[in-house]
C-alpha positions as a printed Julia matrix, in Angstrom:
456×3 Matrix{Float64}:
  11.85   23.29    6.27
  12.42   22.27    2.77
  11.45   24.6     0.0
   9.04   21.62   -1.06
   7.05   22.4     2.15
   6.77   26.23    2.27
   4.04   26.32   -0.47
   2.21   23.82    1.6
   2.13   26.16    4.7
   1.24   28.78    2.26
  -1.83   26.71    1.34
  -2.99   26.07    4.73
  -2.81   29.96    5.49
  -4.55   30.6     2.04
  -7.4    28.56    3.54
  -8.19   31.15    5.81
  -7.89   34.06    3.5
  -9.76   32.7     0.44
 -12.99   31.73    1.98
 -16.94   32.15    1.59
 -18.0    33.62    4.56
 -21.4    31.9     5.81
 -23.19   32.69    9.15
 -22.68   30.43   11.93
 -25.1    27.59   12.6
 -27.42   27.47   15.81
 -25.38   24.66   17.28
 -24.53   25.12   21.08
 -20.68   25.36   22.2
 -21.24   22.05   23.89
 -22.95   20.63   20.83
 -20.29   22.22   18.61
 -17.55   20.59   20.3
 -18.84   17.08   20.06
 -19.82   18.08   16.01
 -16.05   19.07   15.68
 -14.92   15.95   17.31
 -16.69   13.98   15.0
 -16.24   15.92   11.81
 -12.69   15.8    12.45
 -12.46   12.17   12.53
 -14.79   12.04    9.31
 -12.57   14.48    7.51
  -9.2    13.17    8.42
  -8.44   11.17    5.51
  -9.39   13.74    3.23
  -7.39   16.48    4.87
  -4.23   14.07    5.38
  -4.53   13.31    1.63
  -4.98   17.03    0.73
  -1.76   18.18    2.46
   0.14   15.31    1.21
  -0.98   16.32   -2.26
  -0.04   19.5    -2.08
   3.33   18.94   -0.77
   4.1    16.64   -3.38
   2.59   18.43   -6.39
   4.28   21.58   -5.57
   7.48   20.08   -7.27
   5.77   17.73   -9.41
   2.62   18.33  -11.31
  -0.59   15.95  -11.21
  -0.27   13.15  -13.48
   3.35   12.85  -13.55
   5.01    9.99  -11.76
   7.96   10.33   -9.19
   9.83    7.38   -8.68
  12.24    6.45   -5.82
  15.52    5.55   -6.71
  15.68    2.94   -3.8
  13.95    2.4    -0.55
  12.88    5.33    1.72
  15.23    6.62    4.42
  14.57    8.43    7.6
  14.51   12.08    5.91
  11.26   10.65    3.83
   8.38   11.75    5.81
   5.64   12.17    3.07
   4.35    8.84    3.88
   3.68    7.8     7.46
   5.15    3.92    8.14
   6.93    3.9     4.89
   8.12    0.61    3.55
  11.66   -0.46    3.08
  11.02   -3.42    0.98
  10.09   -1.73   -2.49
  10.53    1.16   -4.52
   7.59    3.8    -4.56
   5.99    5.14   -7.62
   3.67    7.9    -6.8
   1.44   10.1    -9.02
  -1.62   12.18   -7.83
  -4.58   12.37  -10.58
  -7.01   14.82  -11.32
 -10.16   13.36  -13.12
 -12.55   16.1   -12.83
 -12.2    17.14  -16.44
 -11.7    13.83  -17.97
 -10.54   10.22  -17.12
  -6.93    9.67  -17.16
  -5.67    6.4   -18.3
  -2.95    4.8   -16.07
  -0.42    2.31  -17.84
   0.86   -0.34  -15.8
   3.74   -2.15  -17.3
   4.69   -5.82  -16.75
   6.82   -6.44  -13.96
   8.65   -9.6   -15.33
   7.61  -11.8   -12.42
   9.04   -9.31   -9.86
   6.38   -8.78   -6.94
   4.62   -5.19   -7.5
   1.39   -3.88   -6.52
   0.22   -0.75   -8.36
  -2.24    0.97   -5.66
  -5.05    3.26   -6.92
  -6.84    5.26   -4.1
  -9.73    7.78   -3.93
  -9.19   10.84   -1.91
 -10.78    9.1     1.06
  -8.14    6.52    1.07
 -10.35    3.65   -0.24
  -8.3     1.28   -2.57
 -10.24    1.38   -6.01
  -7.73   -0.8    -8.03
  -4.77   -2.87   -7.26
  -3.14   -4.45  -10.59
  -0.43   -6.61   -8.92
   1.54   -9.67   -9.14
  -1.2   -11.61   -7.31
  -3.94  -11.05   -9.9
  -3.25  -12.77  -13.2
  -3.35  -10.53  -16.5
  -3.81   -7.49  -14.27
  -0.7    -6.36  -16.06
   0.43   -5.04  -18.7
  -2.86   -3.0   -18.55
  -4.36    0.38  -19.27
  -6.63    1.39  -16.66
  -9.07    4.67  -17.08
  -9.58    6.46  -13.78
 -13.08    8.02  -14.14
 -14.5    10.46  -11.97
 -17.86   10.52  -10.29
 -19.98   12.4   -12.52
 -18.06   10.89  -15.93
 -20.25    8.86  -18.3
 -18.85    7.84  -21.63
 -17.45    4.9   -23.57
 -13.92    3.83  -23.24
 -11.71    2.26  -26.14
 -11.48   -1.34  -26.52
  -9.13   -3.17  -23.97
  -9.05   -0.25  -21.37
 -10.46   -1.18  -17.99
 -12.65    1.43  -16.13
 -11.63    2.21  -12.54
 -14.47    4.35  -10.95
 -13.23    6.78   -8.2
 -15.92    8.27   -5.98
 -13.66   11.38   -5.86
 -11.88   13.64   -8.34
  -8.58   13.65   -6.73
  -6.87   10.08   -7.01
  -3.49    8.62   -5.83
  -1.45    6.0    -7.55
   1.19    4.55   -5.2
   2.87    1.61   -7.03
   5.39   -0.56   -5.03
   8.03   -2.41   -7.1
   9.97   -4.96   -4.76
  13.54   -4.21   -4.01
  15.08   -7.51   -3.11
  18.77   -7.75   -1.87
  21.23   -8.07   -4.59
  18.91   -6.6    -7.39
  20.24   -4.98  -10.38
  18.77   -1.55   -9.65
  18.51   -0.55  -13.21
  15.84   -3.23  -13.59
  13.74   -1.87  -11.32
  14.35    1.66  -12.81
  13.35    0.37  -16.02
   9.95   -1.03  -14.77
   9.39    2.2   -12.91
   9.76    4.22  -15.9
   7.37    2.39  -18.05
   4.32    3.79  -15.55
   2.57    6.57  -17.16
  -0.71    8.68  -17.17
  -2.34    9.92  -20.27
  -5.57   11.85  -20.7
  -8.3     9.72  -22.29
  -8.61   12.27  -24.94
  -4.89   11.75  -25.6
  -5.09    7.82  -25.37
  -3.43    6.17  -28.47
  -2.45    9.54  -29.96
   1.29    8.82  -30.88
   2.14   12.41  -31.07
   0.99   13.03  -27.34
   3.88   12.82  -24.94
   3.2    11.73  -21.5
   5.17   13.69  -18.63
   8.26   11.93  -18.25
   8.79   10.37  -14.88
  10.91   12.04  -12.32
  13.64    9.97  -10.56
  14.07   11.18   -6.68
  16.66   10.26   -4.19
  15.06    9.24   -0.85
  17.71   10.55    1.19
  16.02   14.3     0.17
  14.47   15.7     3.27
  10.76   16.36    2.81
  10.32   18.6     5.92
   7.38   18.3     8.41
   5.16   15.07    7.92
   1.84   15.67    6.66
   0.31   14.2    10.01
   2.08   16.64   11.92
   1.14   19.61    9.81
  -2.53   18.46   10.44
  -2.23   18.03   14.09
  -0.92   21.73   14.27
  -4.11   23.24   12.64
  -6.49   25.13   14.51
 -10.23   24.19   14.52
 -10.99   26.89   11.91
  -8.2    26.08    9.56
  -8.72   22.51    9.71
 -12.53   22.7     8.71
 -11.73   25.35    6.13
  -9.52   22.91    4.53
 -11.88   20.01    4.87
 -14.67   22.24    3.34
 -12.64   23.15    0.15
 -11.29   19.74   -0.17
 -15.07   18.39    0.11
 -16.09   21.11   -2.71
 -13.47   19.21   -5.35
 -14.6    15.7    -3.74
 -18.07   15.56   -2.99
 -19.03   13.67   -0.11
 -20.97   10.15   -0.74
 -24.54    9.88   -0.07
 -23.64    7.45    3.14
 -21.86   10.77    4.62
 -25.13   12.6     4.72
 -25.71   12.49    8.47
 -22.19   13.88    9.44
 -22.5    16.41    6.65
 -25.7    17.49    8.31
 -24.21   18.0    11.61
 -21.31   20.06   10.1
 -23.82   22.07    8.36
 -25.04   23.3    12.02
 -21.64   24.87   12.22
 -21.74   26.64    8.74
 -19.36   24.2     7.51
 -20.01   22.29    4.16
 -18.59   21.57    0.9
 -17.09   24.82   -0.33
 -18.58   26.68    2.57
 -15.96   27.96    5.18
 -15.77   29.75    8.06
 -14.69   33.58    8.0
 -12.16   33.38   10.71
 -12.47   37.02   11.98
 -16.64   36.81   12.56
 -16.41   33.47   14.1
 -17.66   33.88   17.86
 -15.23   33.33   20.43
 -17.32   30.2    21.93
 -17.41   28.5    18.53
 -13.92   29.07   17.94
 -12.81   27.44   21.45
 -15.42   24.56   20.89
 -13.86   23.75   17.27
 -10.19   23.81   18.63
 -11.39   21.44   21.55
 -13.05   19.23   19.09
 -10.05   18.86   17.1
  -8.07   18.19   20.16
 -10.29   15.7    21.5
 -10.59   14.03   17.79
  -6.88   13.75   17.87
  -6.51   12.26   21.36
  -9.26    9.69   20.65
  -7.14    8.33   17.26
  -3.98    8.48   19.31
  -5.42    6.1    21.97
  -7.67    3.82   19.53
  -7.51    0.29   19.81
  -9.69   -0.97   16.98
 -12.41   -3.29   18.23
 -12.03   -6.89   16.91
  -8.69   -6.43   15.95
  -6.6    -9.76   17.1
  -3.93   -9.59   19.71
  -1.43  -12.42   19.72
   1.96  -12.28   21.8
   1.95   -8.46   21.86
   1.15   -8.13   18.09
  -1.98   -6.67   16.89
  -3.42   -7.38   13.27
  -4.76   -4.65   11.07
  -8.14   -5.52   10.15
  -9.66   -4.62    6.82
  -7.64   -1.9     4.99
  -8.72    0.03    1.89
 -12.26   -0.65    2.4
 -13.6     1.68    5.12
 -17.29    2.34    4.27
 -18.64    4.55    6.96
 -16.2     3.24    9.7
 -14.81    6.81   10.09
 -12.77    6.09   13.13
 -11.0     3.14   11.88
 -10.4     4.89    8.48
  -8.86    7.97    9.96
  -6.6     5.8    12.35
  -5.21    3.9     9.47
  -4.51    7.24    7.98
  -2.7     8.44   10.97
  -0.55    5.28   11.21
  -0.46    3.53    7.96
  -1.31    5.91    5.1
  -2.03    4.33    2.05
  -2.31    1.01    3.34
  -2.97   -1.83    0.7
  -5.91   -4.07    0.59
  -5.27   -7.28    2.9
  -4.89   -9.28    0.1
  -1.95   -7.5    -0.87
  -0.09   -6.78    2.31
  -0.69   -7.01    5.9
   0.7    -5.03    8.65
   0.88   -6.54   12.35
   2.38   -3.95   14.7
   3.82   -4.29   18.37
   5.31   -1.61   20.36
   5.66   -4.33   23.48
   7.54   -7.41   24.25
   6.17  -10.73   24.85
   5.64   -9.72   28.56
   3.86   -6.82   27.58
   6.42   -4.27   28.46
   7.41   -1.29   26.1
  10.06   -1.99   23.57
  12.96    0.39   24.27
  16.53    0.37   23.07
  17.49    0.38   26.71
  17.22   -3.48   26.59
  18.34   -6.22   23.87
  15.49   -8.34   22.29
  15.5   -11.74   20.06
  12.67  -12.76   17.97
  12.65  -16.39   17.1
  10.85  -17.88   14.29
  10.82  -21.81   14.35
  11.49  -23.32   10.95
   7.74  -24.65   10.76
   6.55  -20.88   11.91
   7.62  -18.65    9.14
   5.07  -16.09    8.13
   2.48  -17.67    5.47
   3.06  -15.56    2.3
   3.06  -16.06   -1.6
   5.16  -12.99   -1.79
   7.49  -12.11    0.67
   7.66  -10.75    4.17
   9.8    -8.14    6.17
  10.34   -6.64    9.55
  10.38   -2.89    9.85
  11.47   -0.87   12.96
   9.89    2.74   13.64
   9.89    5.4    16.15
   6.81    5.77   17.9
   5.25    8.24   15.37
   5.89    5.61   12.42
   8.97    7.03   10.86
  12.38    5.46   10.32
  15.17    5.47   12.98
  18.66    6.6    11.79
  21.25    4.33   12.59
  24.91    3.6    11.97
  24.6     0.89    9.18
  21.42    2.65    7.39
  19.36   -0.45    8.12
  15.64    0.18    8.59
  14.24   -3.35    7.27
  15.1    -6.96    7.5
  13.76   -8.84    4.69
  13.0   -12.7     4.46
  15.51  -13.59    1.55
  18.51  -11.54    3.2
  18.19  -13.27    6.63
  20.67  -16.09    8.11
  18.8   -19.4     9.08
  19.93  -21.61   11.74
  21.06  -25.16   10.93
  17.43  -26.35   11.6
  15.95  -23.68    9.17
  14.74  -21.33   12.24
  15.66  -17.69   12.17
  16.49  -15.52   15.32
  16.14  -11.7    14.74
  18.26   -9.54   17.34
  16.79   -6.27   17.9
  19.03   -3.64   19.93
  20.64   -0.57   19.89
  24.31   -1.61   20.02
  25.84   -4.05   17.19
  25.69   -7.46   18.4
  28.91   -9.74   18.69
  29.81  -11.57   15.63
  27.47  -11.89   12.8
  25.08   -8.64   12.12
  22.92  -10.15    9.44
  19.9   -10.46   11.4
  20.27   -7.64   13.66
  17.69   -4.76   13.27
  19.19   -1.42   14.9
  16.96    0.06   17.57
  17.22    3.75   18.93
  18.13    4.27   22.45
  14.35    5.05   23.42
  10.92    3.56   22.76
  10.06    1.9    19.17
   7.78   -0.48   17.67
   8.15   -3.02   14.83
   5.93   -3.91   12.13
   5.67   -7.3    10.21
   4.8    -7.04    6.62
   3.04  -10.06    4.7
   2.7    -9.54    1.15
   0.27  -11.59   -0.59
  -0.52  -13.58    2.65
  -1.83  -16.97    2.72
  -5.04  -18.04    4.58
  -3.08  -18.02    8.15
  -2.23  -14.55    7.62
  -5.67  -13.3     5.97
  -7.57  -14.79    8.95
  -4.84  -13.71   11.59
  -4.44  -17.4    12.74
  -1.0   -17.48   12.22
   0.67  -17.01   15.67
   3.35  -14.52   15.39
   6.27  -15.05   17.77
   6.71  -12.68   20.41
   9.79  -10.32   20.71
  11.42  -11.52   23.98
  13.85   -9.51   26.14
  17.29  -11.38   26.5
């Protein structure tokens, strides 16, 4: 375990020690198990974001940008399903005391998106190449209780939570001069509103980080390993810092029957064993439900399934938790789409035991205004180490056939001859994600027919 993860583990233990003991509610164990299952699903994004934040801010304080020097690599496990197309610039922001002003630089025509998320993973702002005049710009991220006046030219971004995550992605195309991207990244900054325009104030300098550095256990694994009491105590403390929304009142009332609420945690030594077992079982039930979840209304074509709306979840708690577990920090659909498959065209599980080809006809390339890519992951959505350190194939780097079509080869062993279009696979099962950045209408309405991955 890396040194960056040890404090996070201590934080989870502290959730049991520094608690406010409450009498347990009157729910019967059978009811408690159902409440725990639903409460687990409701709170999953908030708990996962809290664990992720604790890991990241252990080494880098809130309000400081961390910039990746290149695309992520297999040791990078802070974000599930990382992309290999862009460089990340990440900062956690606390707006509980005053608004924080985010400066988004001009990317000089290069594709970028500066995603701003509340603690529930809803996207509350997305300055991007897609939106004219969104950058350069200054965005005041204001908390749920703040009322005040902003300086002229500063755009307000209202967050429903006090914790906010800014995750910018700057395109990292083949053949790019790395120093150009670095220069763009270093222009991101966060300044407290009280110091905005203060020439004497120095914002924390961005930290450049090598993505080859191991990050220890992935946040979803840490959450999955929690006991019921640990999970709900972490949730209760996170709710205290990020009060629930009015629409959450029904689930908050149900959790109150277990003695759980914003800032109201369970005293582990005094919890009745039957309730302890019910909480553990409810957490297991919630995990199993999410792991087997197939969102209703999601279109399936040639083995691929399209993600529906991401970044706008409302009270669709199950879908919100599912996306957090499998695609944390997903952009709004207008900015990026993430069709995914774990099966070939016949419906059989993809496996490195076989060889595959994916044929894009010249007139059937992914419909994008930005760019597109194919990324291969393990079943738990992380990069697979391989001999040539290739985890993603980008559209501009692919070799085309004489008729303009593209054949992508997916297999474990190197193909004979040219390897430009080879996406290395592990020896066992895997999945593939097609990313469409700034998709056209055929992508947004899922009418585009993604070619199947065919066994050779």
